[in-house]
C-alpha positions as a Markdown table, in Angstrom:
| # | Residue | x | y | z |
|---|---|---|---|---|
| 1 | Met | 65.6 | 178.2 | 123.0 |
| 2 | Pro | 62.4 | 179.3 | 125.0 |
| 3 | Arg | 63.2 | 181.2 | 128.1 |
| 4 | Lys | 61.9 | 179.8 | 131.4 |
| 5 | Lys | 60.7 | 182.1 | 134.2 |
| 6 | Ser | 61.1 | 180.5 | 137.6 |
| 7 | Ser | 59.5 | 181.2 | 141.0 |
| 8 | Lys | 55.8 | 182.2 | 141.2 |
| 9 | Ile | 53.5 | 182.1 | 138.2 |
| 10 | Arg | 49.8 | 182.8 | 137.6 |
| 11 | Ile | 47.8 | 180.0 | 136.0 |
| 12 | Glu | 44.2 | 179.7 | 135.0 |
| 13 | Phe | 41.8 | 177.0 | 136.3 |
| 14 | Arg | 38.8 | 175.5 | 134.7 |
| 15 | Lys | 35.5 | 177.3 | 135.0 |
| 16 | Lys | 33.6 | 176.3 | 138.2 |
| 17 | His | 36.8 | 175.1 | 139.8 |
| 18 | Gln | 35.5 | 176.8 | 142.9 |
| 19 | Ser | 31.8 | 177.6 | 142.8 |
| 20 | Gln | 30.3 | 180.5 | 144.8 |
| 21 | Val | 28.1 | 179.3 | 147.7 |
| 22 | Arg | 24.9 | 181.3 | 147.8 |
| 23 | Asp | 24.2 | 182.8 | 151.3 |
| 24 | Ala | 20.8 | 181.4 | 152.5 |
| 25 | Asp | 18.1 | 184.0 | 153.2 |
| 26 | Leu | 20.2 | 186.8 | 151.9 |
| 27 | Thr | 17.2 | 189.1 | 151.1 |
| 28 | Ser | 15.9 | 189.0 | 154.7 |
| 29 | Lys | 19.3 | 189.8 | 156.1 |
| 30 | Tyr | 19.6 | 192.7 | 153.8 |
| 31 | Glu | 16.2 | 194.1 | 154.8 |
| 32 | Ala | 16.9 | 193.7 | 158.5 |
| 33 | Asn | 20.2 | 195.6 | 158.3 |
| 34 | Arg | 19.3 | 198.0 | 155.5 |
| 35 | Asp | 19.7 | 201.2 | 157.7 |
| 36 | Glu | 23.1 | 200.1 | 158.8 |
| 37 | Ile | 24.6 | 199.6 | 155.4 |
| 38 | Asp | 27.1 | 202.4 | 154.5 |
| 39 | Thr | 27.2 | 202.8 | 150.8 |
| 40 | Ile | 30.4 | 204.3 | 149.6 |
| 41 | Ser | 30.5 | 205.4 | 145.9 |
| 42 | Ser | 34.2 | 204.4 | 145.5 |
| 43 | Glu | 33.6 | 200.9 | 146.8 |
| 44 | Arg | 33.7 | 198.1 | 144.2 |
| 45 | Val | 33.3 | 194.4 | 144.1 |
| 46 | Ser | 36.5 | 192.5 | 143.3 |
| 47 | Gly | 36.6 | 189.1 | 141.6 |
| 48 | Lys | 39.7 | 188.1 | 143.5 |
| 49 | Gly | 39.9 | 185.9 | 146.5 |
| 50 | Glu | 38.0 | 182.6 | 146.6 |
| 51 | Leu | 36.0 | 183.3 | 143.4 |
| 52 | Thr | 38.9 | 184.0 | 141.0 |
| 53 | Arg | 39.7 | 181.4 | 138.3 |
| 54 | His | 43.5 | 182.2 | 138.6 |
| 55 | Arg | 45.9 | 181.1 | 141.3 |
| 56 | Thr | 49.6 | 181.8 | 142.0 |
| 57 | Val | 51.7 | 178.7 | 142.2 |
| 58 | Lys | 55.4 | 178.0 | 142.5 |
| 59 | Gly | 57.0 | 176.7 | 139.4 |
| 60 | Ser | 58.2 | 177.7 | 135.9 |
| 61 | Val | 56.7 | 178.0 | 132.5 |
| 62 | Asp | 58.0 | 178.4 | 128.9 |
| 63 | Glu | 57.4 | 182.0 | 127.9 |
| 64 | Asp | 56.5 | 181.1 | 124.3 |
| 65 | Ala | 54.0 | 178.4 | 125.4 |
| 66 | Arg | 52.3 | 179.9 | 128.5 |
| 67 | Gly | 49.0 | 178.4 | 129.4 |
| 68 | Thr | 49.6 | 175.0 | 127.8 |
| 69 | Leu | 49.6 | 172.2 | 130.4 |
| 70 | Gly | 52.6 | 170.3 | 128.9 |
| 71 | Asn | 54.9 | 173.3 | 129.4 |
| 72 | Ile | 53.9 | 174.2 | 133.0 |
| 73 | Glu | 56.3 | 172.8 | 135.6 |
| 74 | Leu | 55.0 | 173.0 | 139.2 |
| 75 | Glu | 57.6 | 172.9 | 141.9 |
| 76 | Val | 57.3 | 169.7 | 144.0 |
| 77 | Asp | 58.8 | 168.6 | 147.3 |
| 78 | Arg | 61.9 | 166.4 | 147.4 |
| 79 | Gly | 61.4 | 162.7 | 147.6 |
| 80 | Thr | 59.3 | 162.3 | 144.5 |
| 81 | Val | 60.0 | 159.6 | 141.9 |
| 82 | Ala | 60.0 | 159.8 | 138.1 |
| 83 | Gly | 57.3 | 157.7 | 136.4 |
| 84 | Leu | 55.8 | 156.7 | 133.1 |
| 85 | Val | 52.0 | 156.6 | 132.6 |
| 86 | Leu | 51.1 | 153.2 | 131.2 |
| 87 | Arg | 47.3 | 153.8 | 131.0 |
| 88 | Val | 44.6 | 156.0 | 132.4 |
| 89 | His | 41.3 | 154.7 | 133.8 |
| 90 | Gly | 39.0 | 157.6 | 134.8 |
| 91 | Leu | 40.4 | 159.1 | 138.0 |
| 92 | Glu | 43.0 | 156.4 | 138.4 |
| 93 | Ser | 46.2 | 156.0 | 136.4 |
| 94 | Ile | 48.7 | 153.1 | 136.2 |
| 95 | Val | 52.3 | 154.4 | 136.4 |
| 96 | Lys | 55.6 | 152.6 | 136.2 |
| 97 | Gly | 57.9 | 154.3 | 138.7 |
| 98 | Gly | 61.6 | 154.9 | 138.1 |
| 99 | Asp | 62.2 | 152.3 | 140.9 |
| 100 | Gly | 60.6 | 149.6 | 138.7 |
| 101 | Arg | 57.4 | 149.3 | 140.7 |
| 102 | Ile | 53.9 | 149.7 | 139.4 |
| 103 | Tyr | 51.7 | 152.4 | 141.2 |
| 104 | Arg | 48.0 | 153.1 | 141.1 |
| 105 | Cys | 47.9 | 156.9 | 141.1 |
| 106 | Ser | 45.5 | 159.8 | 141.5 |
| 107 | Leu | 46.1 | 163.2 | 140.1 |
| 108 | Arg | 47.0 | 166.2 | 142.3 |
| 109 | Arg | 44.0 | 168.5 | 142.4 |
| 110 | Val | 46.0 | 171.6 | 141.2 |
| 111 | Leu | 46.8 | 169.6 | 138.0 |
| 112 | Lys | 43.3 | 168.2 | 137.6 |
| 113 | Asn | 41.7 | 171.7 | 137.6 |
| 114 | Leu | 44.1 | 173.6 | 135.3 |
| 115 | Ala | 42.4 | 175.3 | 132.4 |
| 116 | Thr | 43.4 | 173.6 | 129.2 |
| 117 | Asp | 42.1 | 172.9 | 125.6 |
| 118 | Gln | 42.8 | 169.2 | 126.1 |
| 119 | Arg | 40.0 | 166.6 | 126.6 |
| 120 | His | 42.1 | 164.9 | 129.3 |
| 121 | Val | 44.8 | 166.2 | 131.5 |
| 122 | Leu | 46.8 | 163.0 | 131.6 |
| 123 | Val | 47.5 | 160.5 | 128.8 |
| 124 | Ala | 49.4 | 157.3 | 128.1 |
| 125 | Gly | 53.1 | 158.0 | 127.6 |
| 126 | Asp | 53.3 | 161.0 | 129.9 |
| 127 | Gln | 56.4 | 161.4 | 132.0 |
| 128 | Val | 55.4 | 162.4 | 135.5 |
| 129 | Arg | 56.7 | 162.8 | 139.1 |
| 130 | Ile | 54.9 | 160.9 | 141.7 |
| 131 | Gln | 54.7 | 161.1 | 145.5 |
| 132 | Arg | 54.4 | 157.7 | 147.1 |
| 133 | Ala | 51.5 | 157.2 | 149.5 |
| 134 | Gly | 51.7 | 153.5 | 150.3 |
| 135 | Ala | 52.9 | 150.2 | 149.0 |
| 136 | Asp | 51.4 | 150.6 | 145.5 |
| 137 | Gln | 49.6 | 154.0 | 145.9 |
| 138 | Ala | 50.9 | 157.4 | 144.9 |
| 139 | Trp | 49.9 | 160.9 | 143.9 |
| 140 | Ile | 50.9 | 162.5 | 140.5 |
| 141 | Val | 52.3 | 165.8 | 141.5 |
| 142 | Arg | 53.8 | 167.0 | 138.2 |
| 143 | Ile | 53.4 | 166.3 | 134.4 |
| 144 | Glu | 56.7 | 166.8 | 132.6 |
| 145 | Pro | 56.7 | 168.7 | 129.3 |
| 146 | Arg | 55.8 | 166.5 | 126.3 |
| 147 | Arg | 58.3 | 166.2 | 123.5 |
| 148 | Ser | 55.7 | 165.0 | 121.0 |
| 149 | Thr | 52.0 | 164.1 | 120.8 |
| 150 | Leu | 49.5 | 162.4 | 118.6 |
| 151 | Ser | 46.2 | 164.4 | 118.7 |
| 152 | Arg | 42.7 | 164.4 | 117.2 |
| 153 | Thr | 39.6 | 166.6 | 117.6 |
| 154 | Ser | 36.9 | 165.3 | 119.9 |
| 155 | Lys | 33.8 | 167.4 | 120.7 |
| 156 | Gln | 35.7 | 170.5 | 119.6 |
| 157 | Arg | 38.5 | 169.8 | 122.1 |
| 158 | Arg | 41.9 | 168.4 | 121.7 |
| 159 | His | 42.2 | 164.7 | 122.5 |
| 160 | Ile | 45.8 | 163.6 | 122.9 |
| 161 | Ile | 45.9 | 159.9 | 122.1 |
| 162 | Ala | 49.5 | 159.4 | 123.2 |
| 163 | Ser | 52.5 | 161.5 | 124.1 |
| 164 | Asn | 56.3 | 161.2 | 123.9 |
| 165 | Val | 56.1 | 159.0 | 120.8 |
| 166 | Asp | 58.7 | 158.7 | 118.0 |
| 167 | Gln | 56.7 | 157.2 | 115.2 |
| 168 | Leu | 53.1 | 156.3 | 114.1 |
| 169 | Leu | 52.3 | 152.8 | 112.9 |
| 170 | Ile | 49.2 | 153.1 | 110.7 |
| 171 | Val | 47.6 | 149.6 | 110.8 |
| 172 | Thr | 45.1 | 148.6 | 108.2 |
| 173 | Ser | 43.9 | 145.4 | 106.6 |
| 174 | Ala | 43.8 | 144.1 | 103.1 |
| 175 | Ser | 40.4 | 142.5 | 103.8 |
| 176 | Gln | 37.9 | 142.1 | 106.6 |
| 177 | Pro | 37.5 | 145.1 | 107.1 |
| 178 | Ala | 38.4 | 146.7 | 103.8 |
| 179 | Ile | 41.3 | 149.1 | 103.5 |
| 180 | Lys | 40.4 | 152.8 | 103.9 |
| 181 | Pro | 42.9 | 155.0 | 102.0 |
| 182 | Asn | 41.4 | 158.3 | 103.2 |
| 183 | Leu | 41.8 | 157.3 | 106.8 |
| 184 | Ile | 45.5 | 156.5 | 106.0 |
| 185 | Asp | 45.9 | 160.0 | 104.4 |
| 186 | Arg | 44.4 | 161.8 | 107.4 |
| 187 | Leu | 46.8 | 159.9 | 109.8 |
| 188 | Leu | 49.7 | 160.7 | 107.5 |
| 189 | Ala | 48.8 | 164.4 | 107.6 |
| 190 | Thr | 48.7 | 164.3 | 111.4 |
| 191 | Ala | 52.1 | 162.6 | 111.5 |
| 192 | Glu | 53.6 | 165.3 | 109.3 |
| 193 | Gln | 52.1 | 168.0 | 111.5 |
| 194 | Asn | 53.6 | 166.5 | 114.6 |
| 195 | His | 57.0 | 165.6 | 113.0 |
| 196 | Leu | 56.4 | 161.9 | 113.6 |
| 197 | Glu | 57.8 | 159.2 | 111.3 |
| 198 | Ala | 55.0 | 157.1 | 109.8 |
| 199 | Cys | 54.9 | 153.4 | 108.8 |
| 200 | Ile | 51.9 | 151.9 | 107.0 |
| 201 | Cys | 51.2 | 148.3 | 108.0 |
| 202 | Ile | 48.8 | 146.3 | 105.8 |
| 203 | Asn | 47.7 | 143.2 | 107.7 |
| 204 | Lys | 45.8 | 140.1 | 106.5 |
| 205 | Cys | 47.7 | 140.0 | 103.2 |
| 206 | Asp | 47.1 | 136.2 | 103.3 |
| 207 | Leu | 43.5 | 136.8 | 102.4 |
| 208 | Val | 44.0 | 138.6 | 99.1 |
| 209 | Asp | 46.0 | 138.7 | 96.0 |
| 210 | Val | 48.9 | 140.9 | 97.1 |
| 211 | Ser | 49.5 | 142.1 | 93.5 |
| 212 | Lys | 46.2 | 144.1 | 93.7 |
| 213 | Leu | 47.7 | 146.2 | 96.5 |
| 214 | Gln | 50.8 | 147.2 | 94.5 |
| 215 | Pro | 49.3 | 150.5 | 93.1 |
| 216 | Leu | 48.4 | 151.7 | 96.5 |
| 217 | Val | 51.7 | 150.5 | 98.0 |
| 218 | Gly | 53.7 | 152.1 | 95.2 |
| 219 | Thr | 52.0 | 155.5 | 95.7 |
| 220 | Tyr | 53.0 | 155.7 | 99.4 |
| 221 | Ala | 56.5 | 154.2 | 98.8 |
| 222 | Gln | 57.2 | 156.9 | 96.2 |
| 223 | Met | 56.6 | 159.5 | 98.8 |
| 224 | Gly | 59.1 | 157.9 | 101.1 |
| 225 | Tyr | 56.8 | 156.2 | 103.6 |
| 226 | Gln | 57.6 | 152.7 | 104.8 |
| 227 | Val | 54.9 | 150.1 | 103.8 |
| 228 | Val | 55.0 | 146.7 | 105.4 |
| 229 | Leu | 52.8 | 143.8 | 104.1 |
| 230 | Leu | 51.8 | 141.6 | 107.1 |
| 231 | Ser | 49.9 | 138.6 | 108.1 |
| 232 | Ala | 49.9 | 138.3 | 111.9 |
| 233 | Ala | 48.2 | 134.9 | 111.5 |
| 234 | Lys | 50.9 | 133.5 | 109.2 |
| 235 | Gly | 53.8 | 135.5 | 110.7 |
| 236 | Trp | 54.6 | 137.4 | 107.5 |
| 237 | Gly | 56.5 | 140.6 | 107.9 |
| 238 | Ile | 56.7 | 140.4 | 111.7 |
| 239 | Ser | 60.5 | 140.3 | 111.8 |
| 240 | Thr | 60.6 | 143.5 | 109.6 |
| 241 | Leu | 58.2 | 145.2 | 112.0 |
| 242 | Lys | 60.3 | 144.2 | 115.0 |
| 243 | Gly | 63.3 | 146.0 | 113.5 |
| 244 | Ile | 61.2 | 149.1 | 112.8 |
| 245 | Thr | 59.9 | 149.3 | 116.4 |
| 246 | Ala | 63.1 | 148.4 | 118.3 |
| 247 | Gln | 64.5 | 151.1 | 120.5 |
| 248 | Arg | 61.7 | 153.5 | 119.7 |
| 249 | Cys | 58.3 | 154.5 | 121.1 |
| 250 | Ser | 55.6 | 153.7 | 118.5 |
| 251 | Val | 51.9 | 154.4 | 118.7 |
| 252 | Val | 49.6 | 152.0 | 116.9 |
| 253 | Val | 46.5 | 153.4 | 115.2 |
| 254 | Gly | 43.9 | 151.8 | 112.9 |
| 255 | Gln | 40.3 | 150.6 | 112.5 |
| 256 | Ser | 38.8 | 148.0 | 114.8 |
| 257 | Gly | 39.3 | 144.5 | 113.5 |
| 258 | Val | 42.5 | 145.1 | 111.4 |
| 259 | Gly | 44.6 | 143.1 | 113.9 |
| 260 | Lys | 46.4 | 145.7 | 116.0 |
| 261 | Ser | 46.4 | 143.5 | 119.1 |
| 262 | Ser | 47.4 | 140.4 | 117.0 |
| 263 | Ile | 50.4 | 142.3 | 115.6 |
| 264 | Leu | 51.4 | 143.4 | 119.1 |
| 265 | Asn | 51.2 | 139.8 | 120.3 |
| 266 | Ala | 53.3 | 138.7 | 117.4 |
| 267 | Ile | 56.0 | 141.4 | 118.1 |
| 268 | Glu | 56.0 | 140.7 | 121.9 |
| 269 | Pro | 54.5 | 137.2 | 122.5 |
| 270 | Gly | 54.3 | 137.8 | 126.3 |
| 271 | Leu | 51.7 | 140.6 | 126.0 |
| 272 | Lys | 48.7 | 138.2 | 125.5 |
| 273 | Gln | 46.5 | 141.0 | 124.3 |
| 274 | Arg | 42.8 | 140.0 | 123.9 |
| 275 | Val | 41.6 | 139.6 | 120.3 |
| 276 | Gln | 38.2 | 139.2 | 118.7 |
| 277 | Ala | 36.9 | 138.1 | 115.3 |
| 278 | Val | 35.4 | 140.5 | 112.8 |
| 279 | Ser | 31.6 | 140.7 | 112.7 |
| 280 | Glu | 30.3 | 138.5 | 109.9 |
| 281 | Glu | 27.3 | 140.8 | 109.3 |
| 282 | Asn | 29.1 | 144.0 | 108.4 |
| 283 | Glu | 32.9 | 143.0 | 108.4 |
| 284 | Lys | 33.6 | 145.6 | 111.0 |
| 285 | Gly | 35.8 | 145.0 | 114.0 |
| 286 | Lys | 34.4 | 144.6 | 117.5 |
| 287 | His | 35.5 | 146.9 | 120.3 |
| 288 | Thr | 38.4 | 145.0 | 122.1 |
| 289 | Thr | 40.9 | 147.7 | 123.2 |
| 290 | Thr | 39.1 | 150.4 | 125.3 |
| 291 | Thr | 41.9 | 152.7 | 126.3 |
| 292 | Ala | 45.5 | 153.6 | 125.2 |
| 293 | Glu | 48.1 | 151.6 | 126.9 |
| 294 | Val | 52.0 | 151.6 | 126.8 |
| 295 | Phe | 53.7 | 148.2 | 126.5 |
| 296 | Pro | 57.5 | 148.1 | 127.0 |
| 297 | Leu | 59.4 | 145.9 | 124.5 |
| 298 | Ser | 62.1 | 143.4 | 125.4 |
| 299 | Ser | 64.1 | 144.6 | 122.4 |
| 300 | Gly | 64.0 | 148.2 | 123.8 |
| 301 | Gly | 61.5 | 150.9 | 123.1 |
| 302 | Ser | 57.7 | 150.5 | 123.6 |
| 303 | Leu | 54.4 | 150.2 | 121.8 |
| 304 | Val | 51.2 | 152.2 | 122.5 |
| 305 | Asp | 48.1 | 150.3 | 121.7 |
| 306 | Thr | 45.0 | 152.4 | 121.1 |
| 307 | Pro | 41.2 | 151.9 | 120.6 |
| 308 | Gly | 40.0 | 151.4 | 117.0 |
| 309 | Val | 39.1 | 154.3 | 114.8 |
| 310 | Arg | 36.6 | 154.5 | 111.9 |
| 311 | Gln | 37.3 | 158.1 | 111.0 |
| 312 | Phe | 39.9 | 160.6 | 112.2 |
| 313 | Gln | 39.2 | 164.3 | 112.9 |
| 314 | Leu | 42.2 | 166.5 | 112.3 |
| 315 | Trp | 43.3 | 168.8 | 115.2 |
| 316 | Asp | 44.5 | 172.3 | 114.6 |
| 317 | Ile | 44.9 | 171.9 | 110.8 |
| 318 | Val | 43.3 | 174.5 | 108.5 |
| 319 | Ala | 42.8 | 174.1 | 104.8 |
| 320 | Ser | 45.6 | 176.5 | 103.9 |
| 321 | Glu | 48.1 | 174.3 | 105.8 |
| 322 | Leu | 47.0 | 171.0 | 104.5 |
| 323 | Thr | 48.9 | 171.3 | 101.2 |
| 324 | Gly | 52.2 | 171.3 | 103.2 |
| 325 | Leu | 51.2 | 168.1 | 104.9 |
| 326 | Phe | 50.8 | 166.1 | 101.7 |
| 327 | Arg | 54.3 | 165.2 | 100.5 |
| 328 | Asp | 53.2 | 164.5 | 96.9 |
| 329 | Ile | 51.1 | 167.8 | 96.5 |
| 330 | Arg | 53.7 | 170.1 | 98.2 |
| 331 | Pro | 56.1 | 170.3 | 95.2 |
| 332 | Phe | 53.4 | 171.5 | 92.8 |
| 333 | Ala | 51.6 | 173.9 | 95.1 |
| 334 | Ser | 54.3 | 176.6 | 94.9 |
| 335 | Lys | 53.9 | 176.7 | 91.1 |
| 336 | Cys | 50.3 | 177.8 | 91.1 |
| 337 | Arg | 49.3 | 181.2 | 89.6 |
| 338 | Tyr | 47.7 | 182.4 | 92.8 |
| 339 | Pro | 49.6 | 182.2 | 96.1 |
| 340 | Asp | 46.4 | 181.4 | 98.1 |
| 341 | Cys | 45.3 | 178.8 | 95.6 |
| 342 | Ser | 43.0 | 176.1 | 97.2 |
| 343 | His | 43.9 | 173.7 | 94.3 |
| 344 | Ile | 40.2 | 172.9 | 93.9 |
| 345 | His | 38.3 | 175.6 | 91.8 |
| 346 | Glu | 41.0 | 178.0 | 90.5 |
| 347 | Asn | 42.4 | 178.2 | 87.0 |
| 348 | Asp | 46.1 | 177.9 | 86.2 |
| 349 | Cys | 46.5 | 175.5 | 89.2 |
| 350 | Ala | 49.7 | 173.5 | 89.0 |
| 351 | Val | 48.3 | 170.8 | 91.3 |
| 352 | Lys | 45.2 | 170.2 | 89.1 |
| 353 | Asp | 47.5 | 170.2 | 86.0 |
| 354 | Ala | 49.7 | 167.5 | 87.6 |
| 355 | Val | 46.6 | 165.4 | 88.3 |
| 356 | Ala | 45.5 | 165.7 | 84.7 |
| 357 | Asp | 49.0 | 164.8 | 83.4 |
| 358 | Gly | 49.2 | 161.8 | 85.6 |
| 359 | Arg | 52.1 | 163.2 | 87.6 |
| 360 | Leu | 50.0 | 163.3 | 90.8 |
| 361 | Asp | 47.9 | 160.3 | 91.9 |
| 362 | Ala | 44.2 | 161.1 | 91.3 |
| 363 | Arg | 43.0 | 159.2 | 94.4 |
| 364 | Arg | 45.4 | 161.2 | 96.7 |
| 365 | Tyr | 44.1 | 164.4 | 95.2 |
| 366 | Asp | 40.5 | 163.4 | 95.8 |
| 367 | Ser | 41.4 | 162.6 | 99.4 |
| 368 | Tyr | 42.9 | 166.0 | 99.7 |
| 369 | Cys | 39.7 | 167.6 | 98.4 |
| 370 | Gln | 37.6 | 165.6 | 100.8 |
| 371 | Ile | 39.6 | 166.7 | 103.8 |
| 372 | Val | 39.5 | 170.3 | 102.7 |
| 373 | Asp | 35.7 | 170.2 | 102.3 |
| 374 | Ser | 35.2 | 168.4 | 105.7 |
| 375 | Pro | 38.3 | 168.4 | 107.9 |
| 376 | Tyr | 36.2 | 167.7 | 110.9 |
| 377 | Glu | 33.7 | 165.3 | 109.4 |
| 378 | Leu | 33.2 | 162.1 | 111.4 |
| 379 | Glu | 31.2 | 159.0 | 111.3 |
| 380 | Arg | 29.2 | 157.5 | 114.2 |
| 381 | Asp | 31.6 | 156.0 | 116.8 |
| 382 | Glu | 34.5 | 157.5 | 114.9 |
| 383 | Phe | 36.8 | 156.8 | 117.8 |
| 384 | Glu | 35.5 | 153.8 | 119.6 |
| 385 | Asp | 36.8 | 154.8 | 123.0 |
| 386 | Ser | 35.0 | 153.7 | 126.0 |
| 387 | Gly | 37.8 | 154.7 | 128.3 |
| 388 | Pro | 38.3 | 158.1 | 130.0 |
């Protein structure tokens, strides 16, 4: 168990949190008082005071995770209310309070300016403490530690898509747009890294011969992943998916146009999420969902809808760790001749032998090699997020 230190802690703020104001006409003032300046050799300029990037605040921090925003707990005044962040729109967040009311919230300045590797300080799914400032207005005064996250890389920074989730629903479509197995593999690796259960949902199965999907479905099923064949338009597989999502918090991720919003509407008809048809020119989905949003379910639990993705950049995963995140490659990797084998160009590689013998799916191996070669490769508009 990590040890928590209580009382006063020093935390770092973002660069330029407080900018130095240049004294006007400083040179003239210096020349006018030059003879009066007493230069002492032992005198030095300190960076403390108004110009320092650190502040002392009251609160507690996990000693094994110091400096990460999700593990810093600032002390707050009594009278605050617990809340769940439903969605974030720029400087304003929509929070469901523990009293059942919906609040439009702004973030406390000390939280907004904390130095962090995250792209955004606050995300959908965060548990917070709010201080009411009106009928439907409030301040977010604390962000509770996150028990889980789903993250990607965006502009060399960590973009947390959603927090406090139990499982990942990877939604793809059998047609219009075509299924992208490599995107599924990247999302599965991220789920393994974050200890999230993963379920692969293949929508629009009414548009194809389902038997053609069986090789792909069988590969994932053999690894222990749940695969659900769906048709939101026909209602196929929706009852199965309702059982999977009940009493759990699930984050829904997939390409634009695969039918994420349609599936959400089928699971919870009262949501009335807006949907759009796929472009006839390139069979790519149109941007419908613009920001991640949490939807509570009447059956218990919740769903987090997210903007569409075309490619997914892995966060904090290096090539040497990737083998352990591929369930089918992991058993063979320990049998290689070299302990630091990359499983790509070395001789006496048990992984390559397994591919040659047909014990390891060749497509999955190719996907592994592609991720090793370009773990941060992305296409244009790889995350079609017009939100904050």
